[in-house]
N, C-alpha and C positions, 0 to 999 in steps of 0.2 A: 400406954398413954394414956394416961388421967383426962378429964375432960379439961383443968385446969391447963395443962399443959398444951392443949389442942388452943385453947384461946387463947396462952398466950404467944405460940407459933403464930395462928393468925393474925394477933395483933401487931408482932414484931413484921408480919409481910405486908398488913396494911401501912403500919409506920413506911417500912421501905417504898412502898408507892408513894405515899405522900410527900417523902422527901423527895424522890424525884421528881415529880410536879413543882416543888419550891423551888430546886434545884433549874430546873427549865425557866421556870419563870423568872427568876434572879437574872439569870443569863438575859431573859428577852429585856429587860432593865437595865441592865449595867451595860449593852453592849454599846445600846444606841446612845447612852452617857456618855460613854470612852472617846464614840466619835463625835459628839458635841466639844466634848475637851480638847479633843484636837480639830476641830475648827476653830476654837476659841485663844489656841495656843497659834494656831498660824494668822487670825486675822491681829492678834496682839503682836505677834513679830513683824507685819506689815507694817502697821500704826508705828513700829519704834522706826523700821526703814524708811517711811514716812518724812517722822522727826530727823532721822540723819540727813535726808535730804534736803529739811529746810534750814538746817545749820546753814548753809552759804550762803545764805540770802541776800545777809547785809554786803557780803564780799561782791556778791553779783552788782548790786546796786552801786555801792562803792564806783567799782570797774565800768558799770555805763556811765557814770558822773563824770570821771575821768575821760573818758573816750569822746562824747560829748563836748568835753572843754578844750582837748587838743586841738582841733583845726583852730578853731578861735584863737589861742595861743600861737599855734604854730605863723598863726597868719601875722599877727602883731609881732611875732618875734621877726618875722621875713621885713616888716615895712621898717623896722627899727632900725635892723642894720642895714638898710636900702634896696635890698633885692629885689623888691616889688613897690610898688605906688602904692 
């Protein structure tokens, strides 16, 4: 084996070691980034759920207004019928 071949083999071995370090560092960066992405998706779904829950707010307001008006209307109707003085 010539000196050039030994140098090439040594360089390839060092390159493989460096590649291993780079892959390890890449995984240390990607894992937290994917976790942050999962949290962001979860938060986005929660925000959409809150929006869906608020869609019926106008109907609730109308129901409340009708419920508050019913006793007065019923009393007026009963007075008109002569059931109540």
